[in-house]
Structure formats: C-alpha cells, structure tokens
C-alpha positions in Angstrom: -47.0 20.3 10.6 -46.4 20.2 6.8 -48.5 19.2 4.5 -47.4 16.7 2.2 -49.7 15.0 -0.9 -49.1 11.7 -1.8 -47.5 12.8 -5.2 -44.9 14.7 -3.3 -46.1 18.1 -4.1 -46.2 20.8 -1.1 -47.8 24.2 -1.1 -45.6 26.8 -2.4 -45.3 28.8 0.9 -44.1 25.7 2.7 -41.4 24.0 0.3 -38.1 24.4 1.5 -36.4 24.5 -2.0 -39.0 27.4 -3.2 -38.2 29.2 0.0 -35.8 31.5 -1.9 -37.7 32.3 -4.3 -40.1 34.3 -1.9 -37.5 35.9 -0.1 -36.6 39.3 0.1 -36.4 39.9 -3.7 -39.5 38.8 -4.6 -41.2 41.0 -1.5 -39.5 43.9 -3.0 -40.1 43.3 -6.5 -44.0 43.0 -5.2 -44.0 46.1 -3.0 -42.7 48.3 -5.8 -44.9 47.0 -8.6 -48.3 46.4 -6.6 -47.9 49.7 -4.3 -45.2 51.5 -5.9 -45.3 55.0 -7.7 -44.5 55.6 -11.4 -45.6 51.8 -12.4 -47.5 51.5 -15.5 -50.4 49.1 -14.8 -52.6 47.2 -17.1 -54.9 44.1 -16.7 -57.7 42.1 -18.2 -60.1 39.5 -17.3 -60.5 36.4 -19.6 -63.1 33.5 -19.7 -61.5 30.9 -17.7 -61.5 28.0 -20.1 -58.4 26.4 -21.9 -58.9 28.0 -24.9 -58.7 31.7 -24.1 -54.8 30.8 -22.6 -54.1 32.5 -26.1 -55.8 35.3 -25.3 -53.8 35.9 -22.2 -50.5 35.6 -24.4 -51.9 38.3 -27.1 -52.8 40.5 -24.5 -49.2 40.5 -22.9 -47.6 40.7 -26.3 -49.7 43.5 -27.5 -48.7 45.4 -23.7 -45.3 44.4 -24.3 -44.4 46.0 -27.7 -46.4 49.1 -26.5 -44.0 49.2 -23.6 -41.0 48.8 -26.2 -40.3 45.5 -25.7 -40.6 43.9 -29.4 -41.9 39.9 -30.2 -38.8 38.0 -30.4 -37.2 39.6 -27.6 -35.8 37.4 -25.0 -37.5 38.9 -21.6 -40.5 39.4 -23.9 -40.6 35.5 -24.7 -39.9 34.8 -20.9 -42.9 36.9 -19.8 -45.5 35.6 -22.3 -44.5 32.1 -21.7 -44.7 32.5 -17.7 -48.0 33.9 -18.3 -48.9 31.1 -20.4 -48.2 28.6 -17.6 -49.5 30.7 -14.9 -52.9 31.1 -16.8 -52.9 27.5 -17.8 -52.6 26.7 -14.0 -55.6 29.0 -13.2 -57.8 27.7 -15.7 -57.0 24.1 -14.8 -56.9 24.4 -10.9 -58.1 27.6 -9.9 -61.9 26.9 -11.1 -64.4 27.3 -8.3 -67.5 26.7 -9.9 -69.2 24.2 -12.2 -67.8 24.2 -16.1 -71.6 25.0 -17.1 -70.9 28.5 -15.0 -68.8 31.4 -16.2 -65.6 32.2 -14.3 -63.1 34.2 -14.9 -59.1 34.5 -14.7 -57.2 37.9 -14.0 -54.2 38.4 -15.9 -52.3 41.9 -14.9 -48.8 43.3 -15.8 -47.0 45.9 -13.9 -43.8 47.7 -15.2 -41.7 50.1 -13.6 -38.9 51.3 -16.0 -35.3 50.1 -15.4 -36.4 48.2 -12.4 -38.8 45.4 -13.0 -41.7 43.9 -14.9 -44.4 42.1 -13.0 -47.2 39.8 -14.2 -50.0 38.7 -11.8 -52.4 36.0 -13.0 -55.5 35.7 -10.5 -58.3 33.0 -9.9 -61.1 32.2 -7.2 -59.2 29.3 -5.5 -58.3 30.1 -2.1 -55.5 27.1 -2.5 -52.0 27.7 -2.5 -50.2 26.5 -6.0 -48.3 23.3 -5.4 -44.8 22.8 -6.5 -43.6 19.1 -7.7 -40.1 19.3 -6.5 -39.0 16.7 -8.6 -41.6 15.8 -11.5 -41.1 12.3 -12.8 -39.3 12.1 -16.0 -42.5 10.6 -18.0 -44.8 13.2 -16.3 -46.8 14.8 -18.8 -47.9 17.8 -16.3 -46.5 19.0 -13.1 -43.8 21.4 -14.3 -45.7 24.8 -14.7 -44.2 26.5 -11.6 -41.0 24.9 -12.2 -40.6 26.4 -15.7 -42.1 29.8 -14.2 -39.0 29.8 -11.6 -36.8 29.2 -14.6 -37.8 32.2 -16.7 -38.3 34.6 -13.9 -36.1 36.3 -11.0 -38.5 35.0 -8.7 -42.3 34.2 -8.2 -44.9 34.2 -5.2 -48.5 33.6 -4.4 -50.6 35.3 -2.0 -54.6 35.8 -1.1 -56.5 38.1 -3.1 -59.6 39.8 -3.0 -61.2 41.0 -6.4 -63.5 44.1 -6.6 -66.5 42.0 -6.2 -65.3 40.9 -2.9 -64.6 37.4 -4.3 -61.5 35.4 -2.3 -59.3 33.5 -4.1 -55.7 34.2 -4.7 -52.8 35.9 -7.1 -49.7 34.3 -8.2 -47.3 36.8 -9.2 -43.9 36.3 -11.6 -41.2 39.2 -11.6 -38.3 39.6 -14.2 -35.9 42.5 -14.2 -36.1 44.9 -16.6 -33.5 46.5 -18.5 -33.8 50.3 -20.0 -36.3 50.1 -22.3 -36.8 52.6 -25.3 -38.8 55.9 -23.8 -42.1 56.3 -24.6 -41.4 59.1 -26.9 -39.0 57.2 -29.0 -42.0 54.4 -29.4 -44.4 56.7 -31.4 -43.5 57.8 -35.0 -42.1 61.5 -35.5 -43.6 63.9 -37.5 -41.6 65.4 -40.7 
C-alpha cells in the first residue's frame, strides 16, 4: 500500500515521478562518491537552526573554491543553492529534539575529479523526504526537493547512522563534474 498524505506528498522512494531520479545513475554516483577511491571528501556539522544555513553555504563555497570552482561558476552556484535547500529541509523537518536542546545537521561534499560532485546532508530524523508532486502556485513552501532535482543530475535519500550511533537519514544530490583545474595549477607559482 502506498502512503499518501492529505497534501498530495509521497515519500521520495515511493514517488513514481521521482523513481527515475533514484535509478541507476544516482546509484552509480552514490557508489563512486561514497565508497570509491580517489575521492576528495570534506564534512562539517552545524547546529540545526535556520540562522546557520548561511554557514553551510559559506563552507560549500570555500570548499568548491579550493577544488577549483570559483564563485560565480554555474556548477558552484547550483551546488550552493542545492545545499541551501537541503540544509533548510533538514533544519525545518529533520529535527528530533526539543528546540532548547542542541542538535546538528551534517554537510559533506565528495569530489571525484572529471566525474561527479556529491553533496550529502544528514539529520537525525528517519523520516523519508516528502516530495510535493505539483506544489500549488500560491504555496510558500514545498518546492525544495523539486528545486534540488532541477539543479542536479539526481538525488536520493537513504538511512544514515552517525559515528555516535544516532540513526537518521542522508539526502544526497549529484552533479556531473567537468574537468577542473588540477591542484598544482591552483597553487601560487614561485618566481
């Protein structure tokens, strides 16, 4: 039996219109970026509150700049916007503790040069993300994952277990990655 909420949203893994997003290409991206060799990975945890979404964006911009994607680059802009949407979703919908208790959201980036760049946002909620298939024209929310889908080559959600053993979920977005400047070219040259 398929779950359907009164607002017309269904979990991403049950959404027939989203099935193509979690098909072979997303599995390939995930396999390479999560478990492959030669992948550069960085991660940060931020406190789960709306005012820290900007901190996640700055972390991503700095990391992408260090990897050779300058501010203003189309790919960098798409990645930053997708992370902003995913972190906002994690803060608004992934919280499991009372507001007066500290809770964190994880933000990780994985880069396999000349292949793909992945972003992973984790939270402590085991709830699978809901996708509004056709958000109302007047709706002020409910478009985050639709936007992530438009910005990326694909996305998926999966259960996640942190080092502390806390269960939750990870939401990944994947981006094809053109050839970046090799790292030695990014470093200043001596005279």
